[in-house]
C-alpha positions in Angstrom: -14.6 6.2 -17.9 -12.8 4.2 -20.5 -9.7 3.6 -18.5 -8.5 0.1 -19.1 -5.0 -0.1 -17.2 -3.2 1.7 -14.6 0.3 1.5 -13.6 1.5 3.3 -10.3 5.1 3.2 -9.3 6.0 4.7 -5.8 9.8 5.0 -5.6 12.7 7.4 -5.0 10.9 9.6 -2.5 12.9 12.1 -0.7 15.1 11.4 2.4 13.5 12.7 5.3 9.9 11.4 4.6 8.4 10.2 7.8 4.9 9.3 7.1 3.2 7.8 4.0 -0.4 7.4 3.5 -1.7 6.0 0.3 -5.2 5.6 -0.4 -6.6 4.1 -3.8 -10.4 3.9 -4.1 -13.3 4.9 -6.5 -11.4 4.1 -9.7 -13.7 4.3 -13.0 -15.8 1.6 -14.1 -14.2 -0.3 -17.0 -10.7 -0.4 -15.4 -9.3 -4.1 -16.2 -5.7 -4.3 -14.9 -4.2 -2.4 -12.1 -0.4 -2.7 -11.1 0.9 -1.3 -8.0 4.6 -1.1 -7.1 6.1 0.2 -4.0 9.9 0.1 -3.5 13.1 1.8 -2.6 11.4 4.3 -0.2 13.8 6.5 1.7 15.7 5.9 4.8 13.8 7.4 7.7 10.4 6.4 6.8 8.6 5.6 10.0 4.9 4.9 9.2 3.3 3.5 5.9 -0.3 3.2 5.5 -1.8 1.8 2.4 -5.4 1.3 1.9 -7.1 -0.4 -1.2 -10.8 -0.5 -1.4 -13.9 0.2 -3.7 -12.3 -0.7 -6.8 -14.5 -0.8 -9.7 -16.7 -3.7 -11.0 -14.9 -5.1 -14.1 -11.5 -5.1 -12.7 -9.8 -8.5 -13.8 -6.1 -8.4 -12.6 -4.5 -6.8 -9.6 -0.9 -6.8 -8.9 0.6 -5.4 -5.7 4.5 -5.6 -5.1 6.0 -4.0 -2.0 9.5 -4.5 -1.3 12.9 -3.0 -0.5 11.3 -0.9 2.3 13.8 1.0 4.5 15.8 0.2 7.6 13.8 2.3 10.2 10.3 1.6 9.2 8.4 1.0 12.4 4.6 0.4 11.5 3.2 -0.9 8.1 -0.6 -1.1 7.7 -2.2 -2.6 4.7 -5.8 -3.0 4.0 -7.4 -4.5 1.0 -11.1 -4.7 1.2 -14.4 -4.7 -0.7 -12.7 -5.9 -4.2 -15.3 -6.1 -7.1 -17.2 -8.9 -8.5 -15.4 -10.0 -11.7 -11.8 -9.9 -10.0 -10.0 -13.0 -11.5 -6.4 -12.7 -10.5 -4.8 -11.2 -7.4 -1.1 -11.2 -6.8 0.3 -9.7 -3.5 4.0 -9.8 -2.7 5.6 -8.3 0.4 9.2 -9.0 0.7 12.4 -7.7 2.2 10.8 -6.1 5.2 13.5 -4.2 7.3 15.1 -4.9 10.6 13.4 -2.6 13.3 9.7 -3.1 12.0 7.5 -3.3 15.1 4.0 -3.6 13.8 2.7 -5.2 10.7 -1.0 -5.3 10.0 -2.4 -7.0 6.9 -6.1 -7.2 6.3 -7.5 -8.8 3.1 -11.3 -9.3 3.4 -14.6 -9.7 1.3 -12.9 -11.0 -1.8 -15.4 -11.6 -4.5 -17.2 -14.7 -5.9 -15.5 -15.5 -9.1 -11.9 -15.0 -8.0 -9.7 -17.7 -9.7 -6.2 -17.3 -8.5 -4.9 -15.5 -5.4 -1.2 -15.5 -4.8 0.1 -14.1 -1.3 3.7 -14.0 -0.5 5.2 -12.5 2.6 8.9 -13.2 3.0 12.1 -12.2 4.6 10.4 -10.7 7.6 12.8 -9.5 10.1 14.0 -11.0 13.3 12.4 -9.6 16.4 9.2 -8.4 14.7 6.9 -8.2 17.9 3.6 -7.7 16.3 2.4 -9.2 13.2 -1.5 -9.4 12.3 -2.6 -11.3 9.3 -6.4 -11.6 8.6 -7.8 -13.3 5.5 -11.5 -13.4 5.7 -14.7 -14.0 3.6 -12.9 -15.9 0.9 -15.3 -17.0 -1.7 -16.7 -20.3 -2.1 -15.1 -22.0 -5.2 -11.8 -20.4 -5.1 -9.6 -23.0 -7.2 -6.3 -21.4 -6.7 -5.0 -20.0 -3.4 -1.2 -19.8 -2.8 -0.2 -18.5 0.6 3.5 -18.4 1.5 4.7 -17.0 4.7 8.5 -17.9 4.8 11.9 -16.7 5.8 10.4 -15.4 9.0 13.5 -16.4 10.9 11.0 -18.6 12.5 13.8 -21.2 13.6 15.5 -18.4 15.7 16.3 -19.3 19.1 14.3 -16.4 20.7 11.1 -17.3 18.7 11.2 -21.0 19.5 12.0 -20.4 23.2 9.0 -17.9 23.2 6.6 -20.5 22.1 7.9 -23.3 24.2 7.2 -21.0 27.2 3.5 -20.9 26.3 3.3 -24.3 28.2 0.9 -27.3 28.5 0.3 -30.2 30.8 1.4 -32.7 28.1 2.4 -32.8 24.3 -1.0 -32.5 23.1 -2.0 -29.4 25.2 1.4 -27.8 24.5 1.0 -28.1 20.7 -2.6 -27.0 20.9 -1.7 -24.0 23.0 1.0 -22.9 20.5 -1.2 -23.2 17.5 -3.9 -21.2 19.5 -1.5 -18.4 20.0 -0.2 -18.2 16.4 -3.5 -18.8 14.3 -6.9 -16.8 14.5 -10.1 -18.5 14.4 -10.7 -17.3 10.7 -7.4 -18.4 9.4 -7.7 -21.8 11.3 -10.9 -22.5 9.4 -8.9 -22.2 6.1 -6.2 -24.7 7.0 -5.8 -28.4 7.4 -3.0 -30.8 7.4 -3.2 -32.2 3.8 -4.9 -29.1 2.1 -7.9 -31.1 1.0 -11.3 -29.5 0.4 -9.9 -26.2 -0.9 -8.0 -25.4 2.2 -4.3 -24.7 2.8 -1.8 -27.5 3.4 -0.2 -27.0 6.8 2.3 -29.8 6.3 3.7 -27.7 3.4 4.4 -24.8 5.5 7.6 -23.7 7.3 5.6 -23.2 10.5 5.5 -27.1 10.8 9.2 -27.4 11.6 9.2 -24.2 14.1 6.3 -25.8 16.0 8.0 -29.3 16.2 11.1 -27.5 17.5 9.3 -25.4 20.0 7.1 -28.4 21.4 10.3 -30.4 22.1 12.0 -27.3 23.8 9.4 -27.7 26.5 10.4 -30.1 29.2 7.2 -31.8 29.2 7.6 -33.1 25.5 11.4 -33.3 25.2 11.0 -36.9 23.8 8.2 -36.3 21.3 8.7 -37.5 17.9 7.7 -35.7 14.7 4.8 -38.3 14.3 3.6 -37.4 17.8 3.3 -33.8 17.3 2.0 -33.9 13.8 -0.8 -36.0 15.1 -1.8 -33.2 17.5 -1.6 -30.7 14.9 -3.8 -32.8 12.5 -6.5 -33.1 15.3 -6.2 -29.3 16.2 -7.2 -28.1 12.8 -9.9 -30.8 12.5 -11.4 -29.8 15.9 -10.9 -25.9 15.2 -14.3 -24.9 14.6 -15.6 -26.8 17.7 -12.7 -25.5 19.9 -13.2 -21.9 18.8 -16.9 -22.2 19.1 -17.4 -23.9 22.5 -14.0 -23.4 24.2 -13.8 -25.4 27.4 -17.7 -25.9 27.6 -17.2 -29.0 25.3 -18.1 -32.1 26.9 -15.6 -35.0 27.0 -17.7 -37.2 24.7 -18.0 -34.6 22.0 -14.1 -34.1 22.0 -13.4 -37.8 21.8 -15.8 -38.4 19.2 -14.4 -35.6 17.0 -10.9 -36.9 17.7 -11.9 -40.3 16.4 -13.2 -38.8 13.1 -9.8 -37.0 12.9 -8.0 -40.3 13.2 -10.3 -41.8 10.6 -9.4 -38.9 8.1 -5.5 -39.2 8.6 
């Protein structure tokens, strides 16, 4: 009781460390500022698990930086949940993840009413990352500032674009929609729209836009598709996302056509 600030730096651990589990929870009521920096971990680290939960009511600022993780890291799990009412600023930076990373799981859930600024940056992810799971759920109504950047994924590499193009579809629309369905979960879909209106994230400002255009044109059914053609289908997909996820193939043609007309009217 009475602790106002805590700063935790994890670095320069010994060569040979294979497994690292860090659990942060049940910190004292009254904590206002929490800074956690994890960097310069040793070559040879294979598994890293970080769980942050049950932080105290009254926490105002949370800064978490994870960078310069070692070559050889295979599994990284980060869970942030049950953050307290009263949290105002949350900054999370994950960068310079190593070649060889195979599984990355990031879960952020149950963010509190009253959160004003959330900055999430994931960058410099390695070529060949086969499994990446990002779940952001239960974001509060009224969150005025949310910045999400997932960049430098080497998303324009030949292998990733070719892999997405192989998902297939009977025409440009269905190929585009199938690729988007493969990439984005239901919860994340509902937080994105083309222009970023009504408090949602703006898809047209994401690097994934270029990746999807290139993947669509790489498939033989849509070699001649223009950016305008593809973008139109992206806009409709996010607009229809809630219906597509909820009803799936049981939607009637009339419902789909009506919703598509609404999407065109909003453009």
